[in-house]
TORPA-4810 file (N, C-alpha, C, O; in nm, 3 decimals):
<nodes>
NODE_1_0.342_-1.640_-1.413_0.344_-1.505_-1.368_0.358_-1.397_-1.478_0.435_-1.410_-1.572_M
NODE_2_0.282_-1.295_-1.461_0.273_-1.189_-1.580_0.405_-1.100_-1.550_0.431_-1.057_-1.437_D
NODE_3_0.488_-1.076_-1.669_0.600_-0.994_-1.660_0.588_-0.855_-1.614_0.687_-0.793_-1.576_D
NODE_4_0.458_-0.799_-1.618_0.414_-0.656_-1.574_0.400_-0.666_-1.431_0.414_-0.566_-1.361_R
NODE_5_0.371_-0.792_-1.376_0.347_-0.792_-1.205_0.484_-0.769_-1.132_0.589_-0.821_-1.170_E
NODE_6_0.473_-0.691_-1.031_0.588_-0.641_-0.942_0.589_-0.753_-0.843_0.489_-0.773_-0.774_I
NODE_7_0.703_-0.831_-0.831_0.742_-0.922_-0.742_0.801_-0.858_-0.623_0.911_-0.808_-0.648_T
NODE_8_0.763_-0.844_-0.504_0.852_-0.791_-0.387_0.897_-0.908_-0.313_0.820_-0.989_-0.262_V
NODE_9_1.031_-0.913_-0.308_1.088_-1.038_-0.220_1.131_-0.999_-0.074_1.156_-1.076_0.019_R
NODE_10_1.133_-0.864_-0.076_1.174_-0.803_0.072_1.061_-0.798_0.167_0.944_-0.783_0.132_A
NODE_11_1.099_-0.810_0.280_0.989_-0.817_0.384_0.956_-0.678_0.418_1.026_-0.584_0.382_T
NODE_12_0.838_-0.665_0.495_0.779_-0.536_0.527_0.888_-0.462_0.615_0.917_-0.344_0.596_K
NODE_13_0.950_-0.548_0.723_1.042_-0.497_0.807_1.165_-0.451_0.727_1.210_-0.339_0.752_G
NODE_14_1.226_-0.529_0.631_1.334_-0.478_0.539_1.306_-0.340_0.482_1.383_-0.246_0.498_Q
NODE_15_1.191_-0.333_0.413_1.159_-0.200_0.353_1.160_-0.090_0.454_1.226_0.012_0.432_I
NODE_16_1.095_-0.105_0.557_1.081_-0.008_0.666_1.222_0.038_0.708_1.263_0.154_0.713_Q
NODE_17_1.291_-0.081_0.738_1.444_-0.035_0.789_1.535_0.029_0.680_1.632_0.098_0.712_D
NODE_18_1.499_0.005_0.546_1.558_0.085_0.432_1.517_0.216_0.434_1.601_0.304_0.417_F
NODE_19_1.378_0.249_0.457_1.328_0.382_0.468_1.387_0.464_0.576_1.391_0.586_0.563_L
NODE_20_1.436_0.403_0.689_1.499_0.478_0.795_1.646_0.472_0.762_1.718_0.531_0.843_E
NODE_21_1.708_0.413_0.659_1.842_0.428_0.654_1.913_0.542_0.592_1.848_0.613_0.515_S
NODE_22_2.030_0.567_0.614_2.117_0.652_0.566_2.115_0.644_0.411_2.091_0.741_0.339_F
NODE_23_2.143_0.518_0.367_2.140_0.502_0.224_2.016_0.549_0.153_2.027_0.612_0.048_L
NODE_24_1.913_0.526_0.198_1.792_0.605_0.136_1.777_0.740_0.155_1.713_0.805_0.073_W
NODE_25_1.833_0.798_0.265_1.835_0.932_0.302_1.945_1.007_0.185_1.915_1.113_0.130_K
NODE_26_2.045_0.949_0.164_2.147_0.983_0.058_2.086_0.987_-0.094_2.105_1.076_-0.177_D
NODE_27_2.010_0.867_-0.110_1.936_0.869_-0.247_1.833_0.975_-0.254_1.820_1.043_-0.356_M
NODE_28_1.763_0.989_-0.156_1.665_1.078_-0.173_1.726_1.239_-0.176_1.673_1.331_-0.237_K
NODE_29_1.831_1.246_-0.108_1.888_1.398_-0.124_1.934_1.397_-0.282_1.896_1.484_-0.360_R
NODE_30_2.017_1.293_-0.318_2.063_1.307_-0.472_1.947_1.321_-0.550_1.955_1.412_-0.633_E
NODE_31_1.840_1.257_-0.548_1.731_1.264_-0.639_1.664_1.391_-0.638_1.615_1.444_-0.738_L
NODE_32_1.665_1.443_-0.509_1.621_1.585_-0.483_1.686_1.700_-0.561_1.625_1.794_-0.611_G
NODE_33_1.823_1.680_-0.564_1.893_1.755_-0.626_1.877_1.754_-0.783_1.873_1.854_-0.855_A
NODE_34_1.868_1.613_-0.824_1.829_1.601_-0.975_1.695_1.697_-1.008_1.690_1.774_-1.104_W
NODE_35_1.597_1.680_-0.917_1.470_1.752_-0.945_1.489_1.894_-0.948_1.420_1.960_-1.025_K
NODE_36_1.590_1.959_-0.861_1.606_2.101_-0.856_1.678_2.136_-0.991_1.652_2.238_-1.054_K
NODE_37_1.763_2.053_-1.028_1.832_2.080_-1.162_1.743_2.064_-1.273_1.758_2.144_-1.366_G
NODE_38_1.632_1.956_-1.285_1.536_1.979_-1.373_1.459_2.094_-1.367_1.426_2.142_-1.475_F
NODE_39_1.418_2.157_-1.250_1.335_2.262_-1.241_1.424_2.402_-1.309_1.372_2.491_-1.376_D
NODE_40_1.539_2.394_-1.280_1.624_2.486_-1.334_1.645_2.502_-1.457_1.661_2.609_-1.515_S
NODE_41_1.647_2.372_-1.513_1.649_2.360_-1.666_1.523_2.404_-1.736_1.527_2.458_-1.847_E
NODE_42_1.406_2.380_-1.669_1.272_2.403_-1.725_1.262_2.563_-1.719_1.217_2.623_-1.817_M
NODE_43_1.298_2.626_-1.618_1.296_2.777_-1.611_1.394_2.837_-1.705_1.361_2.952_-1.735_R
NODE_44_1.481_2.805_-1.749_1.582_2.846_-1.837_1.523_2.842_-1.982_1.573_2.917_-2.066_S
NODE_45_1.417_2.758_-2.017_1.376_2.753_-2.144_1.340_2.875_-2.214_1.369_2.901_-2.330_I
NODE_46_1.269_2.953_-2.128_1.222_3.099_-2.204_1.366_3.168_-2.236_1.387_3.211_-2.350_V
NODE_47_1.455_3.176_-2.142_1.573_3.264_-2.186_1.665_3.217_-2.279_1.745_3.286_-2.342_E
NODE_48_1.648_3.075_-2.283_1.737_3.008_-2.387_1.661_3.020_-2.506_1.730_3.032_-2.608_D
NODE_49_1.534_3.021_-2.522_1.469_3.053_-2.637_1.478_3.177_-2.714_1.457_3.180_-2.836_S
NODE_50_1.512_3.289_-2.634_1.549_3.422_-2.703_1.656_3.421_-2.749_1.680_3.512_-2.828_T
NODE_51_1.754_3.331_-2.725_1.902_3.326_-2.785_1.895_3.238_-2.908_1.936_3.276_-3.018_V
NODE_52_1.835_3.111_-2.884_1.855_2.993_-2.958_1.728_2.998_-3.086_1.745_2.941_-3.193_E
NODE_53_1.615_3.066_-3.056_1.508_3.078_-3.122_1.470_2.936_-3.184_1.477_2.922_-3.306_N
NODE_54_1.434_2.841_-3.112_1.396_2.698_-3.163_1.236_2.707_-3.197_1.160_2.798_-3.165_P
NODE_55_1.210_2.613_-3.256_1.087_2.602_-3.300_0.994_2.560_-3.172_1.043_2.515_-3.069_S
NODE_56_0.855_2.580_-3.189_0.756_2.538_-3.099_0.765_2.409_-3.044_0.751_2.385_-2.924_T
NODE_57_0.792_2.315_-3.142_0.796_2.168_-3.136_0.942_2.130_-3.062_0.946_2.030_-2.989_A
NODE_58_1.028_2.189_-3.076_1.165_2.170_-2.998_1.147_2.221_-2.859_1.200_2.160_-2.767_T
NODE_59_1.076_2.326_-2.838_1.037_2.379_-2.696_0.966_2.269_-2.626_1.008_2.221_-2.521_V
NODE_60_0.858_2.231_-2.685_0.769_2.141_-2.626_0.822_2.000_-2.613_0.782_1.926_-2.523_L
NODE_61_0.905_1.964_-2.695_0.979_1.842_-2.672_1.066_1.847_-2.549_1.061_1.756_-2.466_M
NODE_62_1.150_1.953_-2.534_1.240_1.978_-2.436_1.159_1.977_-2.293_1.205_1.922_-2.194_R
NODE_63_1.053_2.035_-2.294_0.956_2.046_-2.184_0.916_1.905_-2.155_0.939_1.856_-2.044_M
NODE_64_0.864_1.846_-2.239_0.815_1.693_-2.229_0.934_1.602_-2.177_0.910_1.514_-2.094_G
NODE_65_1.054_1.620_-2.222_1.151_1.543_-2.168_1.195_1.587_-2.027_1.236_1.501_-1.948_D
NODE_66_1.191_1.689_-1.999_1.228_1.730_-1.860_1.097_1.688_-1.763_1.116_1.633_-1.655_I
NODE_67_0.985_1.714_-1.805_0.876_1.658_-1.723_0.878_1.507_-1.709_0.835_1.456_-1.605_N
NODE_68_0.934_1.421_-1.827_0.952_1.286_-1.798_1.037_1.251_-1.703_1.006_1.160_-1.627_G
NODE_69_1.155_1.314_-1.692_1.256_1.290_-1.611_1.209_1.318_-1.455_1.246_1.247_-1.361_R
NODE_70_1.133_1.417_-1.442_1.065_1.430_-1.304_0.984_1.342_-1.256_0.987_1.299_-1.141_V
NODE_71_0.898_1.306_-1.352_0.824_1.188_-1.323_0.876_1.047_-1.303_0.813_0.961_-1.242_K
NODE_72_0.989_1.031_-1.355_1.073_0.926_-1.322_1.142_0.914_-1.183_1.152_0.810_-1.116_A
NODE_73_1.189_1.044_-1.150_1.255_1.051_-1.023_1.143_1.029_-0.916_1.164_0.957_-0.818_V
NODE_74_1.023_1.094_-0.937_0.908_1.094_-0.845_0.867_0.942_-0.823_0.832_0.900_-0.713_D
NODE_75_0.872_0.865_-0.934_0.850_0.724_-0.921_0.947_0.635_-0.844_0.911_0.545_-0.768_Y
NODE_76_1.082_0.670_-0.874_1.180_0.630_-0.776_1.175_0.642_-0.632_1.214_0.559_-0.549_L
NODE_77_1.121_0.756_-0.611_1.123_0.788_-0.467_0.991_0.746_-0.407_0.970_0.764_-0.287_L
NODE_78_0.903_0.690_-0.486_0.793_0.622_-0.437_0.796_0.483_-0.435_0.700_0.429_-0.380_S
NODE_79_0.886_0.410_-0.482_0.897_0.279_-0.488_0.890_0.208_-0.374_0.814_0.111_-0.377_L
NODE_80_0.962_0.234_-0.252_0.964_0.163_-0.132_0.806_0.161_-0.073_0.754_0.065_-0.015_P
NODE_81_0.743_0.290_-0.102_0.588_0.273_-0.037_0.511_0.196_-0.144_0.404_0.149_-0.106_N
NODE_82_0.542_0.177_-0.262_0.467_0.098_-0.357_0.482_-0.050_-0.315_0.391_-0.133_-0.308_I
NODE_83_0.615_-0.068_-0.289_0.638_-0.204_-0.241_0.563_-0.255_-0.117_0.506_-0.364_-0.105_F
NODE_84_0.573_-0.149_-0.019_0.483_-0.177_0.100_0.349_-0.205_0.074_0.293_-0.298_0.133_L
NODE_85_0.284_-0.128_-0.016_0.143_-0.141_-0.051_0.126_-0.262_-0.100_0.035_-0.332_-0.055_H
NODE_86_0.211_-0.309_-0.205_0.193_-0.434_-0.265_0.192_-0.548_-0.171_0.118_-0.645_-0.190_I
NODE_87_0.287_-0.538_-0.052_0.304_-0.637_0.043_0.166_-0.658_0.139_0.123_-0.765_0.181_L
NODE_88_0.110_-0.525_0.162_-0.024_-0.528_0.222_-0.125_-0.589_0.142_-0.202_-0.671_0.193_E
NODE_89_-0.134_-0.558_0.018_-0.237_-0.624_-0.077_-0.241_-0.777_-0.073_-0.342_-0.846_-0.070_E
NODE_90_-0.099_-0.824_-0.074_-0.066_-0.968_-0.074_-0.110_-1.022_0.066_-0.180_-1.123_0.064_Q
NODE_91_-0.079_-0.973_0.179_-0.130_-0.999_0.308_-0.285_-1.011_0.310_-0.341_-1.111_0.355_R
NODE_92_-0.354_-0.897_0.256_-0.507_-0.911_0.254_-0.550_-1.031_0.188_-0.617_-1.115_0.248_D
NODE_93_-0.510_-1.043_0.054_-0.530_-1.157_-0.024_-0.525_-1.285_0.037_-0.616_-1.367_0.030_D
NODE_94_-0.403_-1.304_0.105_-0.369_-1.420_0.160_-0.496_-1.455_0.286_-0.551_-1.564_0.299_N
NODE_95_-0.519_-1.351_0.355_-0.629_-1.368_0.464_-0.768_-1.405_0.397_-0.850_-1.486_0.440_R
NODE_96_-0.776_-1.325_0.280_-0.920_-1.372_0.227_-0.922_-1.506_0.168_-1.024_-1.574_0.176_R
NODE_97_-0.817_-1.551_0.108_-0.813_-1.697_0.057_-0.804_-1.804_0.174_-0.836_-1.920_0.150_N
NODE_98_-0.763_-1.768_0.294_-0.764_-1.864_0.412_-0.905_-1.880_0.480_-0.927_-1.968_0.563_E
NODE_99_-0.994_-1.793_0.443_-1.132_-1.794_0.498_-1.219_-1.857_0.392_-1.339_-1.870_0.410_T
</nodes>
């Protein structure tokens, strides 16, 4: 098996139950708060720059860092749906192999 291949051991029902759980709702709320914090940090860059006078490279690196964090949170939020999609593909592959 390829190390980059995602293995989903949960069932479709378990993932669907998780998506409806309070745990997932709590996690989404917390990750949403992170994203709001990242947005606030991004908006403060201009104001901070007038005081700190950073180089263009420093500003771009900071913006890239924030953008990377937002993308990581978005990926975490999409994982259950990615897992469901993988299970659907595996099911479809198994059906094709049976015929």
